[in-house]
N, CA, C and O atoms as CSV, one atom per row, in Angstrom:
chain,resi,resn,atom,element,x,y,z
A,1,MET,N,N,91.828,100.325,106.099
A,1,MET,CA,C,92.029,100.887,104.682
A,1,MET,C,C,91.428,100.132,103.705
A,1,MET,O,O,91.521,98.905,103.657
A,2,ILE,N,N,90.727,100.904,102.810
A,2,ILE,CA,C,90.136,100.203,101.736
A,2,ILE,C,C,91.134,99.688,100.689
A,2,ILE,O,O,92.072,100.371,100.277
A,3,GLU,N,N,90.889,98.540,100.320
A,3,GLU,CA,C,91.706,97.826,99.264
A,3,GLU,C,C,90.773,98.038,97.904
A,3,GLU,O,O,89.700,97.445,97.800
A,4,TRP,N,N,91.217,98.839,96.979
A,4,TRP,CA,C,90.505,99.190,95.887
A,4,TRP,C,C,90.955,98.242,94.533
A,4,TRP,O,O,92.121,97.927,94.297
A,5,HIS,N,N,90.018,97.937,93.869
A,5,HIS,CA,C,90.309,97.087,92.689
A,5,HIS,C,C,89.547,97.455,91.491
A,5,HIS,O,O,88.339,97.226,91.554
A,6,THR,N,N,90.094,98.084,90.192
A,6,THR,CA,C,89.439,98.369,89.014
A,6,THR,C,C,89.015,96.885,88.435
A,6,THR,O,O,89.795,95.935,88.514
A,7,VAL,N,N,87.900,96.793,87.932
A,7,VAL,CA,C,87.412,95.454,87.384
A,7,VAL,C,C,86.944,95.669,85.974
A,7,VAL,O,O,86.568,96.773,85.579
A,8,ALA,N,N,86.977,94.499,85.154
A,8,ALA,CA,C,86.491,94.492,83.882
A,8,ALA,C,C,84.970,94.083,83.957
A,8,ALA,O,O,84.567,92.955,84.239
A,9,SER,N,N,84.201,95.166,83.664
A,9,SER,CA,C,82.751,94.867,83.916
A,9,SER,C,C,82.077,96.038,83.055
A,9,SER,O,O,82.578,97.157,82.942
A,10,SER,N,N,80.828,95.616,82.439
A,10,SER,CA,C,80.102,96.642,81.794
A,10,SER,C,C,79.253,97.636,82.722
A,10,SER,O,O,78.803,98.725,82.363
A,11,ALA,N,N,79.120,97.032,84.018
A,11,ALA,CA,C,78.285,97.848,84.856
A,11,ALA,C,C,78.943,98.358,86.037
A,11,ALA,O,O,78.443,99.290,86.667
A,12,ILE,N,N,80.203,97.724,86.438
A,12,ILE,CA,C,81.018,98.244,87.560
A,12,ILE,C,C,82.367,98.758,87.172
A,12,ILE,O,O,83.073,98.141,86.374
A,13,ASN,N,N,82.740,99.904,87.739
A,13,ASN,CA,C,83.903,100.577,87.694
A,13,ASN,C,C,85.025,99.849,88.335
A,13,ASN,O,O,86.005,99.372,87.764
A,14,ARG,N,N,84.719,99.829,89.722
A,14,ARG,CA,C,85.699,99.280,90.736
A,14,ARG,C,C,84.983,98.834,91.931
A,14,ARG,O,O,83.837,99.221,92.159
A,15,ASN,N,N,85.624,98.022,92.714
A,15,ASN,CA,C,85.131,97.533,94.155
A,15,ASN,C,C,86.340,97.691,95.119
A,15,ASN,O,O,87.497,97.725,94.702
A,16,GLY,N,N,86.012,97.783,96.408
A,16,GLY,CA,C,86.835,97.965,97.303
A,16,GLY,C,C,86.293,97.285,98.592
A,16,GLY,O,O,85.102,97.052,98.801
A,17,TYR,N,N,87.348,96.991,99.447
A,17,TYR,CA,C,86.982,96.180,100.695
A,17,TYR,C,C,87.883,96.612,101.796
A,17,TYR,O,O,89.092,96.808,101.673
A,18,ASP,N,N,87.128,96.750,102.971
A,18,ASP,CA,C,87.866,97.194,104.122
A,18,ASP,C,C,87.856,95.935,105.142
A,18,ASP,O,O,86.843,95.739,105.812
A,19,LYS,N,N,88.836,95.192,105.246
A,19,LYS,CA,C,88.847,93.862,106.008
A,19,LYS,C,C,88.614,94.048,107.505
A,19,LYS,O,O,88.100,93.176,108.206
A,20,ASP,N,N,89.023,95.240,107.954
A,20,ASP,CA,C,88.883,95.507,109.402
A,20,ASP,C,C,87.361,95.711,109.794
A,20,ASP,O,O,86.927,95.326,110.879
A,21,SER,N,N,86.603,96.323,108.867
A,21,SER,CA,C,85.239,96.759,109.185
A,21,SER,C,C,84.258,95.838,108.428
A,21,SER,O,O,83.069,95.870,108.745
A,22,LEU,N,N,84.684,95.024,107.452
A,22,LEU,CA,C,83.947,93.972,106.715
A,22,LEU,C,C,82.913,94.820,105.827
A,22,LEU,O,O,81.741,94.472,105.683
A,23,LEU,N,N,83.518,96.072,105.195
A,23,LEU,CA,C,82.782,96.714,104.169
A,23,LEU,C,C,83.125,96.480,102.925
A,23,LEU,O,O,84.315,96.450,102.611
A,24,LEU,N,N,82.086,96.269,101.982
A,24,LEU,CA,C,82.291,96.182,100.582
A,24,LEU,C,C,81.777,97.166,99.904
A,24,LEU,O,O,80.593,97.467,100.054
A,25,TYR,N,N,82.685,97.902,98.947
A,25,TYR,CA,C,82.252,99.222,98.416
A,25,TYR,C,C,82.001,98.726,96.878
A,25,TYR,O,O,82.786,97.932,96.358
A,26,VAL,N,N,80.951,99.199,96.233
A,26,VAL,CA,C,80.789,98.825,94.781
A,26,VAL,C,C,80.554,100.176,94.139
A,26,VAL,O,O,79.655,100.926,94.518
A,27,ASP,N,N,81.471,100.489,93.061
A,27,ASP,CA,C,81.327,101.722,92.419
A,27,ASP,C,C,80.792,101.561,91.012
A,27,ASP,O,O,81.563,101.240,90.108
A,28,PHE,N,N,79.415,101.784,90.773
A,28,PHE,CA,C,78.910,101.391,89.442
A,28,PHE,C,C,79.155,102.614,88.548
A,28,PHE,O,O,79.386,103.784,88.853
A,29,LYS,N,N,79.039,102.005,87.349
A,29,LYS,CA,C,79.337,103.263,86.154
A,29,LYS,C,C,78.294,104.103,86.070
A,29,LYS,O,O,78.536,105.282,85.809
A,30,ASP,N,N,76.984,103.689,86.264
A,30,ASP,CA,C,76.005,104.536,86.014
A,30,ASP,C,C,75.342,105.255,87.186
A,30,ASP,O,O,74.271,105.821,86.969
A,31,SER,N,N,75.934,105.289,88.540
A,31,SER,CA,C,75.279,105.763,89.486
A,31,SER,C,C,76.422,106.389,90.594
A,31,SER,O,O,77.567,105.937,90.609
A,32,THR,N,N,76.048,107.325,91.388
A,32,THR,CA,C,76.791,107.783,92.451
A,32,THR,C,C,76.009,108.106,93.669
A,32,THR,O,O,74.828,108.413,93.502
A,33,PRO,N,N,76.480,108.083,94.836
A,33,PRO,CA,C,77.723,107.461,95.228
A,33,PRO,C,C,77.858,106.051,95.148
A,33,PRO,O,O,77.032,105.291,94.642
A,34,GLN,N,N,79.081,105.694,95.739
A,34,GLN,CA,C,79.321,104.113,95.716
A,34,GLN,C,C,78.223,103.468,96.845
A,34,GLN,O,O,77.773,104.041,97.837
A,35,TYR,N,N,77.974,102.248,96.425
A,35,TYR,CA,C,77.275,101.466,97.368
A,35,TYR,C,C,78.178,100.712,98.570
A,35,TYR,O,O,79.214,100.106,98.295
A,36,VAL,N,N,77.766,100.803,99.643
A,36,VAL,CA,C,78.595,100.219,100.794
A,36,VAL,C,C,77.770,99.212,101.494
A,36,VAL,O,O,76.757,99.513,102.124
A,37,TYR,N,N,78.224,98.015,101.371
A,37,TYR,CA,C,77.645,96.910,102.044
A,37,TYR,C,C,78.267,96.284,103.394
A,37,TYR,O,O,79.433,95.893,103.453
A,38,ARG,N,N,77.424,96.235,104.398
A,38,ARG,CA,C,78.084,95.760,105.574
A,38,ARG,C,C,78.092,94.442,105.900
A,38,ARG,O,O,77.159,93.752,105.489
A,39,GLY,N,N,79.126,93.850,106.685
A,39,GLY,CA,C,79.268,92.495,107.181
A,39,GLY,C,C,79.518,91.563,106.003
A,39,GLY,O,O,78.944,90.475,105.950
A,40,VAL,N,N,80.366,91.967,105.056
A,40,VAL,CA,C,80.553,91.172,103.965
A,40,VAL,C,C,81.876,90.344,104.282
A,40,VAL,O,O,82.923,90.953,104.501
A,41,PRO,N,N,81.832,89.092,104.303
A,41,PRO,CA,C,83.003,88.329,104.680
A,41,PRO,C,C,84.073,88.443,103.454
A,41,PRO,O,O,83.676,88.631,102.304
A,42,MET,N,N,85.326,88.327,103.745
A,42,MET,CA,C,86.399,88.536,102.759
A,42,MET,C,C,86.241,87.418,101.627
A,42,MET,O,O,86.569,87.652,100.464
A,43,VAL,N,N,85.728,86.212,102.029
A,43,VAL,CA,C,85.732,85.298,100.887
A,43,VAL,C,C,84.759,85.716,99.753
A,43,VAL,O,O,85.010,85.377,98.597
A,44,ILE,N,N,83.605,86.477,100.067
A,44,ILE,CA,C,82.810,87.123,99.235
A,44,ILE,C,C,83.389,88.131,98.244
A,44,ILE,O,O,83.034,88.250,97.071
A,45,PHE,N,N,84.334,88.843,98.876
A,45,PHE,CA,C,84.939,89.989,98.162
A,45,PHE,C,C,85.893,89.321,97.101
A,45,PHE,O,O,85.902,89.620,95.907
A,46,LYS,N,N,86.764,88.294,97.751
A,46,LYS,CA,C,87.805,87.671,96.821
A,46,LYS,C,C,87.022,86.866,95.697
A,46,LYS,O,O,87.506,86.804,94.567
A,47,THR,N,N,85.887,86.287,95.981
A,47,THR,CA,C,85.294,85.516,94.831
A,47,THR,C,C,84.539,86.496,93.871
A,47,THR,O,O,84.283,86.155,92.716
A,48,PHE,N,N,84.184,87.732,94.377
A,48,PHE,CA,C,83.665,88.714,93.510
A,48,PHE,C,C,84.741,89.182,92.528
A,48,PHE,O,O,84.480,89.228,91.326
A,49,LEU,N,N,85.915,89.521,92.990
A,49,LEU,CA,C,86.961,89.882,92.141
A,49,LEU,C,C,87.362,88.942,91.113
A,49,LEU,O,O,87.821,89.369,90.054
A,50,ASN,N,N,87.217,87.558,91.354
A,50,ASN,CA,C,87.635,86.556,90.413
A,50,ASN,C,C,86.447,86.089,89.582
A,50,ASN,O,O,86.610,85.232,88.713
A,51,ALA,N,N,85.245,86.637,89.830
A,51,ALA,CA,C,84.103,86.156,89.028
A,51,ALA,C,C,84.267,86.594,87.594
A,51,ALA,O,O,84.678,87.726,87.339
A,52,PRO,N,N,83.945,85.696,86.618
A,52,PRO,CA,C,83.798,86.007,85.232
A,52,PRO,C,C,82.801,87.160,84.970
A,52,PRO,O,O,83.107,88.068,84.198
A,53,SER,N,N,81.762,87.132,85.526
A,53,SER,CA,C,80.710,88.168,85.392
A,53,SER,C,C,80.537,88.948,86.802
A,53,SER,O,O,79.928,88.415,87.730
A,54,LYS,N,N,81.025,90.056,86.895
A,54,LYS,CA,C,81.008,90.946,88.075
A,54,LYS,C,C,79.371,91.197,88.416
A,54,LYS,O,O,78.846,91.058,89.521
A,55,GLY,N,N,78.723,91.598,87.182
A,55,GLY,CA,C,77.401,91.962,87.459
A,55,GLY,C,C,76.499,90.737,87.843
A,55,GLY,O,O,75.593,90.862,88.667
A,56,SER,N,N,76.746,89.678,87.286
A,56,SER,CA,C,75.903,88.485,87.676
A,56,SER,C,C,76.287,87.971,89.059
A,56,SER,O,O,75.386,87.516,89.764
A,57,TYR,N,N,77.701,88.004,89.572
A,57,TYR,CA,C,77.850,87.726,90.812
A,57,TYR,C,C,77.332,88.718,91.886
A,57,TYR,O,O,77.056,88.297,93.010
A,58,TYR,N,N,77.201,89.982,91.574
A,58,TYR,CA,C,76.756,91.154,92.395
A,58,TYR,C,C,75.133,90.668,92.575
A,58,TYR,O,O,74.630,90.592,93.696
A,59,HIS,N,N,74.522,90.410,91.572
A,59,HIS,CA,C,73.064,90.201,91.563
A,59,HIS,C,C,72.650,89.062,92.492
A,59,HIS,O,O,71.717,89.099,93.294
A,60,ASN,N,N,73.572,87.936,92.240
A,60,ASN,CA,C,73.271,86.542,92.762
A,60,ASN,C,C,73.746,86.463,94.366
A,60,ASN,O,O,73.084,85.837,95.195
A,61,PHE,N,N,74.857,87.107,94.662
A,61,PHE,CA,C,75.402,86.951,95.977
A,61,PHE,C,C,75.541,88.206,96.927
A,61,PHE,O,O,75.848,88.094,98.114
A,62,ILE,N,N,75.303,89.343,96.337
A,62,ILE,CA,C,75.486,90.548,97.186
A,62,ILE,C,C,74.273,91.337,97.323
A,62,ILE,O,O,73.877,91.618,98.455
A,63,LYS,N,N,73.605,91.748,96.231
A,63,LYS,CA,C,72.541,92.559,96.238
A,63,LYS,C,C,71.341,91.822,97.066
A,63,LYS,O,O,71.115,90.613,97.006
A,64,ASP,N,N,70.673,92.691,97.787
A,64,ASP,CA,C,69.638,92.016,98.708
A,64,ASP,C,C,70.095,91.087,99.607
A,64,ASP,O,O,69.190,90.479,100.178
A,65,ARG,N,N,71.406,90.733,99.965
A,65,ARG,CA,C,71.868,89.780,100.957
A,65,ARG,C,C,72.658,90.374,102.080
A,65,ARG,O,O,72.864,89.767,103.130
A,66,PHE,N,N,73.105,91.617,101.819
A,66,PHE,CA,C,73.789,92.430,102.752
A,66,PHE,C,C,73.276,93.716,102.913
A,66,PHE,O,O,72.959,94.318,101.887
A,67,SER,N,N,73.124,94.278,104.039
A,67,SER,CA,C,72.581,95.617,104.240
A,67,SER,C,C,73.601,96.747,103.946
A,67,SER,O,O,74.787,96.639,104.257
A,68,PHE,N,N,73.085,97.824,103.338
A,68,PHE,CA,C,73.927,98.947,102.955
A,68,PHE,C,C,73.464,100.235,103.597
A,68,PHE,O,O,74.068,101.285,103.378
């Protein structure tokens, strides 16, 4: 089951995580469909949720580091 969270970000609406399949979902404000990243550890998701800048965290720790 996907655990969804609406986030305060100028670029991202919400993100979700499926802990059973290690899938991270990122729903950007300016694109459809959602991006789905594979093999993302839960610690990355939790840190993403708590990051002061979701966009910076995404660019530094998720984009180009996990397959989608």
